[in-house]
C-alpha positions, 0 to 999 in steps of 0.5 A: 193558954198555959193557964188553960193547959194547967187547969185541964191537967189538974182537972183531968180526973174530973173531966173524964168523970164529967165526960163519962157522966154526960155520955152515960146520961145520954143513954138514960131510958127515961130521958128524951134528949133534945132533937137538935140545937135550935137557935132562937135569934132573939135569945141569942141577941140577949146572950153575953158575947162569951156565951154566944161564942161558946154556942157557935163553937159547939155548933161548929164541933157538931158539924165537924163531927158529923162530917168526920163520921160520914156515912157511918155516922148516918147509919148509926143515927138511923139505927139508933132512931129506929131502936128509939122508935120501935123498941121504945127506947127514946134516949137512943135516938139522940144518944150518939149524934154528932152533937153528943161529942161537943155536948159531953165535953161542954158538960165536963168542962162546966163540971170542972169549973172552967169559965166560959172563955176557957171552955171556948179555948178548950173546944179548939183543943177538942177540935184538934185532938179529940175529934180525930177519934170520933169516926172510930167511936162511931165504927165501934158503936156500929160493931156493937149494934151488929153484935146485939143483932141490930143489923145495918139498915138495908138499901131501899128496894121498894118494899117499904115494910122491909126497908123500914127496920133492920133485922133484930134477933129474939135475944136482943128483943128480950134484952 
């Protein structure tokens, strides 16, 4: 554990750069992110134990992030999926899902050269420290979408055309 703490502190700038690069790549308009982590059981049986542990840890982090984000997380996902579909911005659909947090940390840890056992241990640190900030990030993202004119989706009233898409300003469409 002490070695991991030392490795993380020595690689702190690389970790920050790696995390930001991973997060930025999720918004790349030319890339379509995978919709979700789907496990192939045959493939999982062939993975080394350490990689299997890493996959389990990442899935666990995503589930915790989803729980912590709550209704705001569901609203953010709905709004980003609407923007992806109706504005032709496919990267937005999966840019800030609950899976974004563990995926970005995984990429940052790999870029920093942490071995698989160290990454698995580092995910526990992410769970105990970084996951606390996830709901706040989701709320900030919702506020930014509000400022851009991507209003919160309305409650269903029975008029599916009106319920399907949030209101968007002409300036946002031009942007």
